[in-house]
C-alpha positions in Angstrom: 7.0 -0.3 -23.7 9.4 2.0 -22.0 9.1 2.6 -18.3 6.9 5.5 -17.3 7.8 8.5 -15.1 6.0 8.7 -11.7 3.9 11.6 -13.0 2.9 9.8 -16.2 1.8 6.8 -14.0 -0.2 9.3 -11.8 -1.9 10.9 -14.9 -2.9 7.6 -16.3 -4.2 6.4 -13.0 -6.2 9.5 -12.4 -7.8 9.2 -15.9 -8.8 5.6 -15.2 -10.1 6.4 -11.7 -12.2 9.5 -12.8 -13.6 7.5 -15.7 -15.4 5.3 -13.2 -16.0 7.6 -10.3 -17.0 10.9 -12.0 -18.3 9.8 -15.5 -20.2 13.0 -16.0 -16.9 15.0 -15.9 -15.0 12.6 -18.0 -13.0 13.0 -20.3 -11.0 15.4 -18.1 -9.7 18.9 -18.7 -6.1 19.8 -18.0 -7.2 21.6 -14.9 -9.3 18.7 -13.6 -6.5 16.2 -14.4 -4.0 18.3 -12.5 -6.3 18.6 -9.5 -6.7 14.8 -9.5 -2.9 14.3 -9.6 -2.4 16.6 -6.7 -5.3 15.2 -4.6 -4.5 14.9 -1.0 -6.6 11.9 -0.2 -6.2 8.3 -1.7 -2.8 9.2 -3.1 0.6 7.9 -2.2 2.8 9.7 -2.6 1.1 13.1 -2.6 2.3 15.3 -5.5 2.4 19.0 -6.3 2.5 19.0 -10.1 1.9 22.0 -12.3 -0.3 22.1 -15.3 2.8 22.4 -17.5 4.3 19.2 -15.9 1.0 17.3 -16.3 0.8 18.4 -20.0 4.3 17.2 -20.6 3.3 13.8 -19.0 0.2 13.7 -21.2 2.4 14.2 -24.3 4.6 11.3 -23.2 1.5 9.1 -22.7 0.1 10.1 -26.1 3.2 8.9 -27.8 2.6 5.5 -26.2 -1.1 5.5 -27.2 -2.1 5.4 -23.6 -3.9 8.8 -23.7 -6.0 10.5 -26.3 -7.0 14.1 -26.7 -10.7 14.8 -27.2 -11.9 18.1 -28.6 -14.6 19.6 -26.5 -16.9 22.6 -26.9 -14.5 25.1 -25.4 -11.8 23.1 -23.5 -9.5 20.3 -24.7 -10.1 17.1 -22.7 -8.2 13.9 -22.3 -9.2 10.2 -22.0 -7.2 7.1 -21.3 -6.6 4.1 -23.5 -5.1 2.0 -20.7 -6.4 -1.5 -21.6 -5.4 -1.4 -25.2 -2.2 0.6 -24.6 -1.0 -1.7 -21.9 -2.4 -4.8 -23.5 -4.2 -6.0 -20.4 -7.9 -6.7 -19.4 -10.0 -4.2 -17.6 -9.6 -6.1 -14.3 -5.8 -5.7 -14.5 -6.2 -2.0 -15.4 -8.2 -1.5 -12.1 -5.4 -3.2 -10.1 -2.6 -1.2 -11.7 -4.6 2.0 -11.2 -4.9 1.5 -7.5 -1.2 0.6 -7.2 -0.4 3.7 -9.2 -2.5 6.0 -7.1 -2.1 4.5 -3.6 1.2 2.7 -3.6 1.9 -0.9 -2.5 -1.1 -2.8 -1.1 -2.1 -6.3 -0.1 -4.5 -8.4 -2.2 -7.3 -7.7 0.3 -6.7 -4.0 0.2 -6.8 -4.0 -3.5 -10.1 -5.9 -3.6 -11.6 -3.3 -1.2 -10.2 -0.2 -3.0 -11.0 -1.3 -6.5 -14.7 -1.7 -5.7 -15.7 1.3 -7.8 -13.5 0.3 -10.7 -14.1 -3.4 -10.8 -15.9 -5.7 -8.4 -13.8 -8.8 -7.7 -15.6 -11.8 -6.4 -12.9 -12.6 -3.8 -9.3 -12.1 -2.9 -8.2 -15.2 -4.9 -9.5 -13.6 -8.1 -7.4 -10.5 -7.4 -4.3 -12.6 -6.8 -5.0 -14.5 -10.1 -4.8 -11.3 -12.1 -1.8 -10.1 -10.1 0.0 -13.4 -10.8 -0.7 -12.9 -14.5 0.7 -9.4 -14.5 3.8 -10.6 -12.6 4.4 -13.5 -15.0 4.3 -11.4 -18.2 7.4 -11.2 -20.4 7.7 -7.7 -19.1 6.3 -7.9 -15.6 4.0 -5.1 -14.5 3.7 -5.9 -10.8 5.9 -7.6 -8.1 5.0 -9.2 -4.8 7.2 -7.6 -2.2 8.8 -9.6 0.7 6.6 -9.7 3.7 7.7 -7.0 6.2 8.5 -7.9 9.8 5.2 -8.2 11.8 3.0 -8.0 8.7 0.4 -10.7 8.1 0.3 -10.4 4.3 2.7 -9.4 1.5 2.0 -6.3 -0.5 2.1 -5.8 -4.2 3.7 -2.9 -6.2 3.5 -1.9 -9.8 6.6 -1.9 -12.1 5.4 0.7 -14.6 8.2 3.0 -13.4 10.8 0.2 -13.3 12.1 -1.8 -10.5 10.9 -1.0 -7.0 13.5 0.2 -4.5 13.2 -2.2 -1.5 13.5 -0.6 1.9 16.5 -1.7 3.9 14.3 -3.2 6.5 12.5 -5.3 3.8 15.8 -6.4 2.2 17.0 -7.7 5.6 13.7 -9.2 6.7 15.4 -12.1 8.5 17.8 -9.9 10.4 14.9 -7.5 11.2 12.8 -10.3 12.6 15.7 -11.5 14.7 16.3 -8.0 16.1 12.6 -7.6 17.0 12.6 -11.0 18.7 15.7 -10.2 20.7 14.2 -6.8 21.8 11.0 -8.6 22.8 13.0 -11.2 24.8 14.9 -8.5 26.7 11.7 -6.7 27.5 10.0 -9.9 28.7 13.0 -10.7 31.0 13.0 -7.2 32.4 9.2 -7.4 33.1 9.7 -10.9 34.7 12.4 -9.5 37.0 10.1 -6.6 38.0 7.2 -8.9 38.7 9.4 -11.2 40.8 10.6 -8.3 42.9 7.0 -7.0 43.3 5.9 -10.5 44.4 8.7 -10.7 47.0 7.7 -7.3 48.4 4.1 -8.4 48.6 5.0 -11.6 50.3 7.2 -9.8 52.9 4.3 -7.4 53.6 1.8 -10.3 54.1 4.2 -12.1 56.4 4.8 -8.9 58.5 1.0 -8.3 58.7 0.4 -11.9 59.7 3.1 -11.6 62.4 1.5 -8.4 63.8 -1.9 -10.0 63.9 -0.6 -13.2 65.5 -1.6 -15.3 62.5 0.3 -18.2 61.0 0.6 -17.6 57.2 -0.7 -20.4 55.0 1.5 -21.8 52.2 4.3 -24.2 51.4 6.9 -22.0 53.2 4.8 -21.3 56.3 
């Protein structure tokens, strides 16, 4: 299968999502599908596609048997054929849908966000399906290098082709070294400030003790 355009991936993702979240309105009209593509929440990136652009994306997906046109009473509607068109189980479709709609996510985030599309038993089951998608002859997902300071790696879909890695991600080792160096400099500066503050407090205590005629206690008394 050829790589999809970002809008084609968004259209397919919206159809799968709305199939589960608003079944009474599914299949979707062109207007509803366009609104779903341009939705401000739960979308990364946010798009501003026109109905003409969405219709063009639909035509591309129809050629790949990923979308079907359904004749309604008055309005033409569209439904997805993701599982059969992509040749993957429904669990994998749910994961690909969330990656298509929300961008790269960790396994834990995917388990949380796919709750309405498919309920995974645990994170390990999510990772099992992700591994299968990554190990296909034509991989559909990739595990991104762990970003500096991140506890978990994120996953991204490959339906649009290879993922462009951020410079900071490509140079993870250098980035971590830079962060550690900056933290060390900051700690040394803080240590110096605390030492100066402690010296000033000690001098104040000694002066007050001298004025009161008291002999200060301590190893240097």
